[in-house]
N, C-alpha and C positions, 0 to 999 in steps of 0.2 A: 705521488700518492699521498692524500692528506689523512691525518688522523681524524677519527670521527668527532664531530662537533654536535653536542646536544642542542636541540632547539626547543623553544617553550610551546609550539603550536600543538593543540590538541584537537583534531577534527572532531566535531560534535555529531552524534547521530549516526555513527557507522562504525562497523568493525573492519577487519582487513579486507573482507569479501564484500562489502556493500550492504551488510545487514544493520538494521537498527534493532535494539532490544527495547521493548516497552513494557512496563509492569501496569497491569490493569486488574485491579481487585486481588493483587497478590500473584499474578500470573506474568511471567516472562516468556516471550516467544520471539523467535526470529522472524522479522516481517521485511517487507521490501522497504526501501529507503524513502521514508515519508514522515519526518519528525513532526510530533504533535506538541508545540510549545504550550498549549493550554492544558496539558495533562500533566498535573503535579507529581504524578508517579512515573513520568517518563524518565527512562535512564538510558543513556547513550553509551555504547562500548567504545571507550576512548583509548587511543594508543598514542604514547608519546613517539617522537621520531628522532633519529639520528641521521643527519645528512652527512655523507662522506664521499669523496671522489674516488671512484673505482674505474681505473682506465678500461675503456672498451665496453662498459657495461651500460653507460647512459643512465637514464632515470628509471627508477623502479617505485612507482607510487602504490604502496601496499595497502593503504587505507582507502576510505571512500573516494570513488572517482566521479561523484555525482554533484559535486558543489563547486561554484565559481572559484571559491578559495582554493580548493585542491587542484582545479584545473590550472589555476594561475601558478600555484606552486610547482606542479609537474612541469609546466612550460619552462619555468625558471630553471628547475633542476636539469632539464635537458640541455638548455643553453649553457649551463655551467658544468655539464657532464657530471652530475652529482647523482648518487644513489640514495635511496631512502631505506633505511634499516629500522624496524620497529622493535619495541619492547614494552612490557607492561610493568607498571609500578605495581607490585604485588605484596601480599602478605598471606602466610598460610596458616590455617586453622586445622587442626587435627581432631576429629571427633573421637578417635581411638586408634591405638597403635596395634591393637589385636588384630591377628590375621590367621586364618586357617591354613593358608599356604605357607610353605617354608622354602622359599627360594634361596639356594645356597650363597647367592651373592648379596643378599639384602642387608642393608644397614638401617632399616626402618621399622620392621616389625616387632611385635611382642607375642608372647604365647597367650592364647586365650586364657582369660581369667586373671591376668596380670596387669592390665592397663585399664583403669577405670575410664569412662566416657567423660569427655569435657562437658562440664555443665552449660546450660544456656546462660546462666548468671556470670560464669567465668568468660565465656565468648562475648558477652555484652559487655563486660568491663574492659576486655581487651580492645574491642573495636571503638568503644568510647575514648579509650587511652590514645588510639591512633588519631582520631579526630582531633583531641585536645592538644596533642603533642605536635602534630604536623600541619593542622588546620587544612588550608587549601591545598597543601602539598601531600596530603595523606594518600596511601595507595588507592588506585581506582578498583583494583581486582582483589577479591578474596578467593584464594584457592583452598577448597575444602577438599582435603586429602585424607582418605580413610583407609585403615586396614579393612580387609574383607571378612565378613561373616558369612559362613557356610550357607548356601541356598536352602538347605533343609533345616537350618538351625530355628529353634524356637524363638531365638532372639533376632531373627532376621527382620521382621516387621517393625519392632522397636528400634532397631539400628537404623532402618531406612527412614522412619518417621523423625527420628532425631537429626538426621542429615538434613531433611526437609526443613525442620524447624530452624536449623542453623542458617540454611539459604535465606529463608524469610526474614530472619534476624539481620543478616547482612543487607538485605535489600531495605528493610526498615531504617537502617542505619545510613543508607545513602551509597553502599558499595555494591559491586558487581560480582555475584558468586559464580564460580567456575568449579564444578565438582569432578573428581576423579576418585572412584570408589570400587573399581572392579566391574566385572561383567554383571549384567542386570537382565531381569525379564523384560519383555516388551512393556508390560504395565509399569514396572518399576521405572524404567527409562522415561516413559511418558510423564510420570509423576515428577521425577526430578527435572526433566525438561522445562516443565511449567514454572519452576522456581529458580532457573538458572540462565545467566547469559550465554554460556556455552558450557560444553562438557568434554571429557577427554578420557582415553583409554589408550596405553601403549600397546601396540602389536608385540613389540619386542623382536621376535623373529618368528618365521614361519616354517621352520624345519622341525618335523615331529621327532627327529633325532634327539633333539635337546630335551625332549620329556624323558628321556632316560639318564640325563646327566644332571644339569643345573636345575631343571624343572621337575625332577622325579618325585618330589613332594609337594608339588603345586599344581594341583588339577585344573585350576582355572586359567593356567597359562598355555592350555591347549590351543595351537594355532587356529584351528578352525573355529573354536569358540570366540577367539579375539576378532577374527575376520567378520564372524556373524554379527559381532556387536558394531563394526563399522557400518555394515549394510543396514542394520536396524536404525541406526542413528541417521542414515541417509534416507530411509524410508519415512522416518518421523520428522525429517527436516532440522535436525538438531545441529546447530553449528559445533563443529567437533575439532579436537586436537588428538593427533595419534603420533606414532614414530617407532623407531627401531633402537634397540639397546645393542651396542657395537662390543664385541669381544667376550661373547658367552660361549665360543667354541664353534662358531658358525664358519662356514667356508665362504669364499667371496661369492661363489654362485648362489648360495643360500642367502646371503645379505642382498644380492641383487634381486632374488626372487621376492624377498620380503617387501622391497621398495617397489617392484612392479605390481605386486598385489594390491598395495596401498594406492598407488596410483591409479590402477584400474577402478577401485571403488571411488576414489575421489572424482574421477572423470565421469563416472556413471551418475552420481547424485549431486555433486557440486557443493557439498556440505562441510568438507574438510578444510579448515582454516590454515593449518601449518602442520608439517611433519618434522618431528624432532629427530635429530641425529645426536644420540647420547652415547659416548663412550663409557664403557664400564670403568668404575673408579674405585679402587679398593678402599676400604674403609676400616673402622675398628671392631665392627660387629659381624661382618659377613663370615661364613664359615667356608668360604671357597676363594682361593687365590688362584687366578688363572696363571697356568704356566707359560713358558716363553713361546710354545708352539701354538697357543691359542690367543695370547694376548693381542689385543688391538693396539697398533701403533698410532697414537693421536696424530702423528704427523702425516698419516694418510687420510686424515679427515677431508681436506680440500678435494681429493679424488672421490671420495663418498658423496660429496656435496654435488660434484658433477654428474655422478651416477644417478643421484636422486633427481637432479634437474632434468635429466633426459627423460624420466618416465613419470614424474609427478606433473600436473597440469601447471602451466606458468603462473596462474593466479593464486596457486597454493604457496604459502611461505615455506622456506626451508629454515628450520630453527637450529641454532648452535648454542648449547649452553655455556656462556663465557667462563663460568667458574670451574668448568671441567677442562677448558682448553687454555686459559691464561694461567699456565702453570710457571712458577719462577725458573725452573730448571730446564724448560723446553722452549724459551723464547715465545712465550705464548702470545703476546701481543701481535707479533708478526704472523704467527699462525692464524690468529682470528681474522686478521686483515686478507689473508690468503683465502680463507673460507668465504669471506665476503665477494672476493674477486671471482670464486668459482661459482657464486650464486646464491650464497646464503642470504636471507633477507630478514631474519627475525633473530632476537636475543632472548625471547622468552620472558617469563616473570622474573624480575630482579627483586629480591626480597632480603630481609635481614638474615634469614637462615634457610638454607637448603635442606628440608627435612629428610629428603631421600638420599642426599649425600652430605651429611652434617659435617664431615671432615673438610669440605671444600668451600671456603668463603667466596662470595662474589668479588670481583676485583673492584677497587675504588678508582 
């Protein structure tokens, strides 16, 4: 078994599921694979790749399968028994940390009225600094990760419009925006889809029982609402990321149910690009520390990968956050390789800081 080796190849004109994303008049939409080189606003969702030998798994081409370059690479990988694992070079921008939900395990949120919005000038300066500091090696993806404003709030429209303007700013600067800002109305999702390469929302868990425990003060974590969002994104054709949060007090059966329901929606619409398996990781700000009877043992993660691989369509990537797995006291590098052997195919967005889990740096 070989350690992962990073390659410099960046397939142009595709995402992991054969989409391209193009900007025409400020609009980004997922379209069939047909790059337009004469369109100066054309943006391709690009993914760096890691090639690693995983015994018995063969070649896994997660990116575009419609170019001669990728076909040749896939054949070469198969010959060398190498798997392809993807990740995004990413940077996170937070419009606001304010959130009306109060999930007991959260290390991200701030109380309403305590976190001023990131200004467009501040965001512009940050994006310019990324370009000047890293040049061609600057991140491809800008994750726009926001706390949630209540659907009935008088600030809701200005909050949404601010996120749209941040997305347009990212596009103008040559980045690919990916927004995760909580449940949306159909109109809101359509408006955001028009200015995003892809979008995301974690299902977390599908057990309504958790609405009486960790989510008792978080109404937007209602499982049916989250699943409705997945279906809505599918109906609108929005390339989407979702996943489960492990260790909230769910049973093994409840965990499997969550994965099965995600797999069903993915198979129905074909819009889900990856499913994240995220272990709960205690931080400095969460109000809840799960006890030994509820805690998810990260060493069980390869088994969860196998469970996900059984119910999620084969062309959907299974994502493992390396900073929550590669822990010094748990032989994390070996555990990560076990997850790859079990069928994980994506390492997510690698950025200078994990805003959701700020206590956990990405491994170098």
